[in-house]
C-alpha positions, 0 to 999 in steps of 0.5 A, spaced: 145 889 647 143 896 644 136 899 644 136 898 636 137 891 637 132 890 642 127 894 637 129 889 632 128 883 636 121 886 638 119 887 631 121 880 629 117 877 635 111 881 633 112 879 626 112 872 628 106 872 632 102 875 627 104 869 622 102 864 628 095 868 628 094 868 621 096 860 621 091 859 626 085 863 623 087 859 616 086 852 620 080 854 624 077 856 617 078 850 614 076 846 620 069 850 620 068 849 612 069 841 613 063 838 611 064 832 616 064 837 621 057 840 618 054 834 618 056 832 625 053 839 628 047 837 624 046 831 628 048 834 634 042 839 634 037 833 632 039 829 637 038 835 642 031 835 640 027 829 642 021 830 636 026 831 631 030 825 633 024 820 633 022 823 626 029 822 623 030 815 626 023 813 623 025 816 616 032 812 616 028 806 618 023 807 612 029 809 607 033 802 609 027 798 609 025 801 602 033 800 600 033 792 602 026 791 599 029 794 592 035 790 593 032 784 594 027 784 588 033 785 584 036 779 586 030 775 585 029 777 578 036 775 576 
């Protein structure tokens, strides 16, 4: 293998590595932009703080009770 062939091969390897890096960066950006991932991050941060967890749980319970009451009123009216 001549020196010129070696240089060409190295250049191809560098270009392939750059392409792989760009692909990985693009995939990571897509994962970070995913809304479900953002909500999981918010949920994880809330769980790490006990006061927010208890307040959040109470709010969810209150919302569910209000929803159940509203849906039961609709079914009894008809």
